C-alpha positions in Angstrom: 34.7 -28.6 -11.1 37.7 -27.0 -12.8 39.6 -24.3 -10.8 42.8 -23.0 -12.3 44.9 -20.0 -11.7 47.6 -18.2 -13.6 49.9 -15.2 -12.9 49.7 -12.7 -15.7 52.5 -10.1 -16.1 50.0 -7.2 -16.3 47.9 -5.2 -13.9 44.3 -6.2 -13.2 43.2 -3.2 -15.2 45.2 -4.4 -18.3 43.7 -7.9 -18.0 40.2 -6.4 -17.6 40.8 -4.5 -20.8 41.0 -7.8 -22.7 38.2 -9.5 -20.8 35.9 -6.5 -21.5 36.6 -6.5 -25.3 33.7 -8.5 -26.7 35.5 -8.8 -30.1 38.5 -10.5 -28.4 36.3 -13.2 -26.7 37.1 -15.8 -29.3 40.8 -15.1 -29.0 41.1 -16.5 -25.5 38.1 -18.8 -25.1 39.1 -22.2 -26.4 36.9 -23.5 -29.2 35.0 -20.3 -29.7 34.7 -18.6 -33.1 32.6 -15.8 -34.6 31.7 -14.1 -31.3 29.5 -11.1 -31.5 27.6 -8.9 -29.1 24.0 -10.1 -28.7 22.6 -7.7 -26.1 23.7 -4.9 -23.8 27.1 -3.4 -23.2 29.8 -6.1 -22.6 30.7 -6.8 -19.8 27.9 -5.2 -17.9 25.5 -7.4 -16.0 22.9 -8.8 -18.4 25.0 -8.3 -21.5 25.4 -11.3 -23.8 27.5 -12.7 -26.6 26.6 -15.2 -29.3 29.2 -17.4 -30.8 30.0 -20.7 -32.4 31.9 -23.6 -31.0 33.3 -26.2 -33.4 34.0 -29.7 -32.3 35.1 -31.6 -35.4 32.2 -31.5 -37.9 29.8 -30.3 -35.2 29.0 -26.6 -34.8 27.2 -25.4 -31.7 25.6 -22.0 -31.5 26.0 -20.8 -27.9 25.3 -17.7 -25.8 27.1 -16.3 -22.8 25.5 -13.9 -20.3 27.3 -11.7 -17.8 25.9 -12.5 -14.3 28.3 -10.5 -12.2 30.7 -7.7 -13.2 32.9 -5.8 -10.7 35.7 -4.1 -12.8 38.6 -4.8 -12.6 38.3 -7.7 -10.2 35.4 -10.0 -10.9 33.6 -11.3 -14.0 31.1 -14.1 -13.7 29.5 -15.6 -16.8 26.8 -18.1 -17.6 27.5 -20.0 -20.8 24.4 -21.5 -22.4 25.3 -24.6 -24.4 22.0 -25.7 -25.8 21.2 -29.4 -24.9 24.3 -29.6 -22.6 22.8 -27.0 -20.3 24.8 -24.1 -18.8 28.1 -23.5 -17.0 29.2 -21.0 -14.5 32.5 -19.3 -15.4 33.9 -17.1 -12.6 37.1 -15.1 -13.0 38.7 -13.3 -10.1 41.5 -10.9 -10.8 43.8 -10.3 -7.8 46.6 -7.8 -7.7 49.9 -9.6 -7.2 52.4 -6.9 -6.8 52.3 -5.2 -10.2 50.9 -8.4 -11.8 47.6 -10.2 -11.7 46.7 -13.6 -10.3 43.6 -14.7 -12.2 41.6 -17.5 -10.7 39.2 -19.3 -13.1 36.4 -21.5 -11.7 34.3 -23.2 -14.3 31.7 -25.9 -13.6 28.3 -27.1 -14.8 25.4 -25.2 -13.5 22.2 -26.5 -15.1 21.0 -29.3 -17.4 22.7 -32.3 -18.8 26.3 -31.0 -18.1 25.6 -31.3 -14.4 24.0 -34.8 -14.7 26.9 -36.1 -16.8 29.6 -34.5 -14.7 32.4 -37.0 -13.8 36.1 -37.2 -13.2 36.9 -37.7 -16.9 35.0 -34.5 -17.9 36.7 -32.7 -15.0 40.1 -33.7 -16.4 39.1 -32.5 -19.9 37.9 -29.2 -18.4 41.2 -28.7 -16.5 43.1 -29.0 -19.8 40.7 -26.5 -21.5 40.9 -24.1 -18.6 44.8 -24.3 -18.7 44.8 -23.5 -22.4 42.3 -20.7 -22.0 44.4 -19.0 -19.3 47.5 -19.4 -21.4 45.8 -17.7 -24.3 44.5 -14.9 -22.1 48.0 -14.3 -20.6 49.5 -14.2 -24.0 47.0 -11.6 -25.2 47.4 -9.5 -22.1 51.2 -9.6 -22.1 51.5 -8.9 -25.9 49.0 -6.1 -25.8 50.6 -2.7 -26.4 48.5 -1.0 -23.7 49.9 0.4 -20.4 52.8 -1.5 -19.0 54.3 -2.0 -15.6 57.8 -1.7 -17.0 60.1 1.0 -15.6 60.6 4.0 -17.9 63.6 3.4 -20.2 63.4 -0.3 -19.6 61.8 -2.6 -22.1 58.7 -4.6 -21.1 59.4 -8.3 -20.8 58.0 -10.5 -23.5 56.7 -14.1 -23.1 59.2 -16.8 -24.1 
């Protein structure tokens, strides 16, 4: 099981804005490319995205479905990875002052992924989750949307 957290220098509403943009899914989910809306209105419960994941010469066609959505604080997804089974990806956005503490919990749910689950795969998942949260933070903090900066004072930029 991979549980990671990250402090993002934006409000939960600003972070939710990025999470709820289906076209930006591939920008923060590691390995994902060519994401497109499959069904419903993202991120409403039951909505889904189709996308590709490239691992070297291998291309997997996957689908992710929204299982729980409570804007702007909870988004839970089920990622369908063909023969590997499915994974639960839960994101909780907690206000932390004027910022957001995001907690990401990702683990195998069904199929071969659960049967093959081991400490080595956990370590790899931890690295992937860390990279994913870093990408999400960068997108949120670089976004030109609403800011928590005081009027007349520039918004901090990531180093």
